[in-house]
C-alpha positions in Angstrom: 0.0 -0.4 0.0 3.0 2.3 0.7 4.6 1.4 -2.7 1.5 2.0 -4.3 0.9 5.7 -2.5 4.0 6.7 -3.4 4.1 5.9 -6.8 0.6 7.6 -7.1 1.9 11.1 -5.7 4.8 10.5 -8.3 2.5 10.5 -11.0 0.0 12.9 -9.6 3.2 15.5 -9.3 4.3 14.9 -13.0 1.0 15.7 -14.2 0.5 19.0 -12.4 3.9 20.2 -13.3 2.9 19.2 -17.1 -0.6 21.3 -16.5 1.7 24.4 -15.5 4.3 23.7 -18.4 1.6 23.8 -20.7 0.4 26.9 -19.2 -3.2 25.6 -17.8 -4.9 26.4 -14.1 -4.0 24.8 -11.3 -6.6 25.0 -8.9 -10.0 26.4 -8.8 -11.2 29.0 -11.6 -10.6 32.3 -10.6 -13.1 34.9 -10.0 -13.6 36.5 -13.8 -13.4 33.4 -15.7 -15.6 30.3 -16.7 -14.8 26.9 -17.5 -15.7 25.7 -21.2 -16.9 22.6 -19.8 -20.4 21.7 -18.6 -22.2 19.2 -16.4 -21.1 16.6 -13.5 -17.6 15.2 -13.5 -17.2 12.2 -15.8 -20.0 13.7 -18.1 -18.7 16.7 -18.5 -19.3 18.4 -22.6 -17.9 21.2 -24.5 -19.9 24.2 -24.1 -17.4 26.2 -26.3 -17.0 26.0 -29.5 -13.9 26.1 -29.9 -12.5 25.5 -27.0 -10.7 28.3 -25.3 -7.3 28.2 -24.2 -6.5 26.4 -21.2 -10.1 25.5 -21.3 -11.4 28.9 -19.7 -13.2 31.9 -20.8 -13.3 35.2 -19.5 -16.9 36.5 -18.4 -17.5 39.8 -19.5 -18.9 41.6 -16.2 -16.7 39.7 -13.6 -14.2 40.8 -16.2 -14.7 44.6 -16.0 -15.1 44.2 -12.2 -11.6 42.7 -11.8 -10.1 45.0 -14.0 -11.6 48.2 -12.0 -10.4 46.6 -8.6 -7.0 46.9 -10.0 -7.5 50.6 -11.5 -9.0 51.7 -8.1 -6.6 50.0 -5.9 -3.6 51.4 -8.1 -4.4 54.9 -7.5 -3.8 54.5 -3.5 -7.0 56.4 -2.8 -9.1 53.2 -2.1 -8.6 50.3 0.8 -9.4 46.7 0.4 -12.7 47.3 2.4 -14.1 49.7 0.1 -13.5 47.4 -3.0 -14.8 45.0 -1.2 -18.0 46.8 -0.5 -18.2 48.2 -4.1 -18.0 44.5 -5.1 -21.1 43.4 -3.1 -22.8 46.6 -4.2 -22.6 45.6 -7.6 -24.4 42.1 -7.0 -20.9 39.8 -7.2 -20.4 37.3 -4.9 -17.3 35.1 -4.3 -16.7 31.3 -5.6 -16.6 30.3 -2.4 -19.0 27.3 -2.3 -17.5 25.5 1.0 -20.0 24.7 3.5 -19.7 26.6 7.0 -21.3 27.5 10.0 -23.1 30.8 10.4 -23.0 32.9 13.2 -25.8 30.6 14.8 -24.2 27.5 14.0 -26.3 26.5 11.5 -24.5 25.1 8.2 -24.8 27.2 4.6 -23.5 26.7 1.7 -23.0 28.7 -1.5 -21.1 31.9 -2.5 -20.1 34.0 -0.3 -20.0 38.1 0.2 -16.6 39.7 -0.7 -14.3 40.9 1.7 -10.9 42.3 2.1 -8.8 39.3 2.3 -10.9 37.9 -0.6 -10.2 41.2 -2.8 -6.7 40.9 -1.5 -6.8 37.6 -3.0 -7.7 38.7 -6.7 -5.2 41.4 -6.3 -2.3 39.2 -5.7 -3.3 36.7 -8.0 -0.9 36.4 -11.1 -3.2 34.5 -13.0 -4.9 38.1 -13.7 -2.0 39.1 -15.7 -1.3 35.6 -17.7 0.7 33.7 -15.3 0.5 30.3 -13.6 2.2 30.1 -10.2 3.9 26.6 -9.6 6.5 25.8 -7.0 7.4 29.2 -6.9 7.7 29.5 -10.5 5.5 31.9 -12.1 5.2 30.3 -16.0 3.5 31.9 -18.9 -0.3 30.7 -18.7 -2.7 30.4 -22.1 -5.8 31.8 -20.4 -6.4 35.6 -21.7 -5.0 38.5 -19.3 -7.5 40.4 -17.5 -5.4 43.0 -16.4 -1.3 44.4 -17.9 1.9 43.2 -16.2 2.4 46.9 -15.2 -1.1 47.6 -13.7 -0.2 44.1 -11.8 2.8 45.3 -10.7 1.8 48.9 -9.6 -0.9 46.8 -7.2 2.0 44.8 -5.8 3.9 47.8 -4.9 1.3 49.6 -3.2 0.0 46.7 -1.4 3.6 46.5 0.1 3.7 47.5 4.0 6.3 50.8 4.4 9.7 49.9 5.0 10.7 49.6 8.5 13.7 52.1 8.2 11.3 54.8 6.8 9.4 55.0 9.9 12.4 55.2 12.0 14.0 58.1 10.1 10.5 60.2 10.1 10.5 60.1 14.2 
């Protein structure tokens, strides 16, 4: 059983690495994209003719919302909390479908409201500028990028906390 488990682990790691090298998504489909395949596992059917690169296509309304998140945060005049409130006000919900207990202990499933943490997750995800992250490497993805690398890097710089040396110099 141990040999089989180790062998299976090795083959899965090779498969995941191959997907990354091909520029395909690893993990859940990010907000702003949708699968080209519909139906339950084992019986999925292609819904896009032809299939988009990587089996994903951009969702127009969500795409514009993602671009707006990046644009607004890059200006330095808005917070993650304000962006989450804006997303919720636009009627958008996260892709988190986990079943968790609410405040009164009742288990609930379904999409969730955006939080500052979920907006931060979008703004930190290199998938949005056309990259796939695998084992601390950024590889070129085959998906349609939603933002430019320049805008993505501007947002990353804006999200960094101020350097400790600067605070001491100001005192």
